[in-house]
N, C-alpha and C positions, 0 to 999 in steps of 0.2 A: 888118496889124500882128502880131509874132511873137507866139506863147502862151507862150513860155519853156519849150518842153518841150525834151529833148535832142537833137533833131534840129535844133533853132532855132541851136543854140549852136556856138561856133567851138571844133574838135577840136583839143588842145594836149596836149603831153606834161607831165610832172609837173614837170620841168625847166623846160621853158618857161613853165608857170603860174607857179611859183615867180619865176622871174627877173623877170616882168612885174609881179607883186604886190610885189616887194622893191623895185625900183626905184620904183615909187609911194610905198612907205612912205618910203624915204630920201628922196624929194622933199617930203615933207609933215612929218616929224617935226623936231623943233627941232634943231638945232645942238648943243645941248648933251646929244642922250640919242643919243650915237652907239654905246652900249652896249646899246641896243634895236635888235632885229633883227625882220623879218618872222619868224613862225613859219612852220616846215615845212608843206608841204602833204604830205596824206596820201591817197589813194585808199584806198576801199570799195567794197565789192560788197554790194549790198543786195538781197534777193529782191523785195521791194516797187519798184514805178516809182517813183523820188524826180527830182527835178528836177536834181538833182547826184549827182555820183559820187564828191565829195572834201571834204574838210575839213582846219583845219589844226590843228597842235598847240596846246598852250598856249605862252604866252610863257615863255621860261625865266628872264628875271626879270622880277616884275610891276610894271609902270609902269601907273594909271590912264590916264594920258592916252595912251599908245601903245598899249595894250589897246583904247582905245576907237578910234584911226586905225584899227589893224589889223581889228578888227570891221567897219569901213565898207567897206573896201577888199574883206573876203571878202564883204561882203553883196553890193558891186557885181560885183564878178567872179562871184559863185555865179548871177548872170542873164544873163551872156554867156559864160560858157567852161566845157567839159567835159573831162575827161581823156580822152585818144584811146587809152591803151592804159595798162593794169597788168596783173600778171599774175594767172592765176587759180588757186587752189587746186586743185590736182589731187587727185580721189578716187582713192586707191588701196586696192585690194581688200585685204583682209588675209588675210595667209599665216598659215595655220594654224599654232598656236603646237605645237613638237615639242620635247620635253625629252627629257633624258637624255646620256648621254656618247657623241660623237662624235670617230671617229677616223680621220684621213686615209687611214690605211693598212687601214681596214675596208673 
């Protein structure tokens, strides 16, 4: 039995994960809720080892029914999928602050 840790999950890009979740959402949402869409997937990096490295943004238009549908999809997918790649913030060394007037002719 899989432990649910990151190594056990299928690795997907953000786009692939959103596409799958969005397809499932459209399949279960009522026909008269076409304005409701699956929230976008957002990757994050936490120093603590978590079971997932992604979350979703809040719904753009709040519909309690569709909110519960999207929450169920997120819960299911968070146990099965991991974001394969997302850009890491680069730590840049701070350049010393130089003040004064500088001219290219100098």
